[in-house]
N, C-alpha and C positions, 0 to 999 in steps of 0.2 A: 360475764364478758359479752356473750352473744346478745344479750338484751340491750346492752349499751351500743354495740355495733349496729344492731337493727335500728335503734333510735337515731343514731347519727346518720345512717344511710337514708332513713326516712326524711330527716330534716334537709339533707343535702340534695335529695332527688328533686325537690321542688325548685331549687335554685339553678339547676342545670339547664343550659340553653341547648336547644336542638337546632341543627342546621336545616335550612329550607331545602325542599326538593330541587329548586333551581340551582342552589349552590352545589348540591351533590352531583347534579347533571353536569355542571360546568367543570367540576374537578375530574369527574370520570372522563369527560370529553378531552380535557387537557392531557390526562395520563395516556389515553388511547392514541392521541395525535403524536405525543412524544415517542411512544413505542413504535408507531409507524415510521416516523422520521429516523429513529435509531436503526430500524431494520433496513431502510433504504441506504443509510450511510454505510452500514456494514456491507451491503452488496457492492457499493461503489468502491470501497476499499479492497474488497476481495476480488476485484476484477483482475484479469491476467496482467501481470507486470511484464509480459514477454515483449510487448511493443516498446515500452520505455527502455527495457534492457537492450533490445535490438538497436534502437537509435543511439543509445549511449555507446555501446560496444563498436558499432560500425562507424559512428562519428569519430571516435578516438582513432580507429584504424585508418580511416581516410585522412584524418589530420596528420597522423604520423607519416603516411605515405606521401602526402603533399610536402611535409617538411623535408623528408629525405630527397624527394624529387627537386625541390628548390636548392638544397645544399649541393646536390650533384650537378645541377644545371649551372649554378654560379661558380662552382669549383672547376668543372671539367668541360662544360659546354654542352651543346645540343647532342652531339654524337655519343656522349657518355650515357644519355638516357636510353639508348637502344642497345647498350652492352649487357653482357651477362652479369657483370659485377653490380649493375644497378638492380637487376631482377632478384638477386639473392636476398638482400635485405627486405625487399618488398614481399617476397614469398615468406620469409620468416615472420614479418609483421602480420601478414594475412593469416598464416597458420596459427600463430599465437592468439590472435583475436578470435579466430574461428573456434579454437579449442576452448577459450574462455567463454564464448557464447554457448557452446554445447554444454559445458559444465553448469553454467548459470540456468539454462533451460531445464536440465536434469534436476538441479537443486530446487527450482521453483515447483516442478511437478511433484517431487518427493515431499516437499512441504505441504502442498495442497492436498495430497493424498493423506498425509499425516493429520492435517486439520479435519478432513472429512471423517476419518475414523474416530477422532476424539469427540 
């Protein structure tokens, strides 16, 4: 069996085509550039999501405050905007959004530390 395998290998070795050095260089250059781009994309994706979360949370908070203010203004007039009954829902909305912001920041930091350890 070994003799036949050696003969077959000898016959096939002459028919094998070899890649040129230029092709090898281009392939390695392509691989290296893809690795570099993938590394840059990973850095962009791992940037702090704090700013995006902050805009989203505070955007929702101010939108809710504006809606409450408009409803109170059209229902009871300008004097109602300066009453304590108006500030109670505003305080509730602001505190709920603030707590949600603190929880999301804590969760983002916990996840980033967990990724760093892994």
